N, C-alpha and C positions, 0 to 999 in steps of 0.2 A: 675373298675366297678364290677368285680367278687368278689373282696375282700369286697366291700361294701355290696353286696348281702348276702354273707356268714355271715358278721357281723350282719346284720339285722335279718337273720334267727336265729343265735345264741342268740341274745338278746331276740327274741320272745320266743324261747324255754326256756331260763332261767327264764323269767318273768312268763311264763305259769306255769312252775313247781313250782316256788315260790308262785304264787297266789293260787294254789290248797291247799297248806298247810295252808295259811292264811285264805282262804275263809271258811275253816271248822269251824271257830269261828264266822262266820257271817250267820245270818238267815234272810231271806226276808219273810215278812208276808203281807197279804192283810190288808186293813183297819179294817175289822171285826176281824181277827185273832190278829192283833196288839193291838186293843183296849182291847180285852179279856186278852191277855197275860200281857199287861201293868197293868191291874187291879188286876190280880192274882199274879203277881211277887213281892214278898216282897223286892227283891234286885233291883228293877227297878229304873233307873235314866234316865229321859227324856231330850234329847238334840235336839234343833233346830239348824241346821248348816247353816241356811240362813243368809242373811245380816240383820243388825239392822233395816233397812227400811222395809224389808219384815216381820220381826218379829213384828214390830209395827202395821202393817196392819192386823195382826191376827196370832195366834199361838195356839197350843194345850195347854190347861190349865196345868200349872205346868212345862212347858218346860223351860230349861235354854238355853240361847243363847250362842253358840260357833261358830262364823262365820268361816267356812272352807276357805273362800276366803282370810281371813287375816292369811296367812300361818304361820307366826311366833307366833302369839297369839294362833292359833289353836294347833300348835305343843306343845307350853308351857302348854296349857290347858289339852291336853291328857296325857302329862307327869305327871300331878298332879292327874289323876284319879286312883282310886283303882280297883284292879282286883276282889274285893269282890262284885261288882255290875254288873248287866247286863245293858248295855247301849242301850236305845231305841232312835234311831236317825231318823231324817227326814229332807228333804229339800222341795223345791217347787214341783219337779216332779220326783225325785229319782236319778238324775244324780250326783249331788254334794254329796249326802249322800253315794253313792257307793264309791266315792273317800275317804270320811271321814271314812267310815267303814273299808276300807283297811288299812288306816293309823292307826286306832285304833286297829285293829286285829293284826297288826304287832307289837304292844306293848303288845300283849297277853291279850287284853280285849275281853270280850264276847259282841257281838253287834247284835242287832235286828234292821233291816232296814225296813222302811215303803214303800212297793211297791207303786209306783205312787206318793209318797210324799204327801204334804199337799193338793195338788189339789185333789187327790183321797180320802183323808180324808174328805174334804168338800163335795165332790160328794156323798160319802157314808153317809153324814149327821151325822158325828161323832162330838162330842163337845170337 
């Protein structure tokens, strides 16, 4: 039991330290900040990480679908991305995009994540 506890604590410490390095390439923006940054960034590449069904129900104009729930395809997709772009990502509420952002940042990509996801975008009446 004690070994298990120390193992869990060690894993937590290692992941916490690793995450701090990776998170420095991830920025979280409100819908208003996100819209402005997306408009002004000439290197912007917009990615919707939701499912195809969610995407079909509505998405931000110009977004490319990369379903984070399809782990193999998502991993292959981020392997093909260039570090010359800034990747603006979102999901429905912000949870899946955080996972996607971490995976992308681990590959050395610069990521901007929409706080509150597509729900917040719609609530802020963005198009």
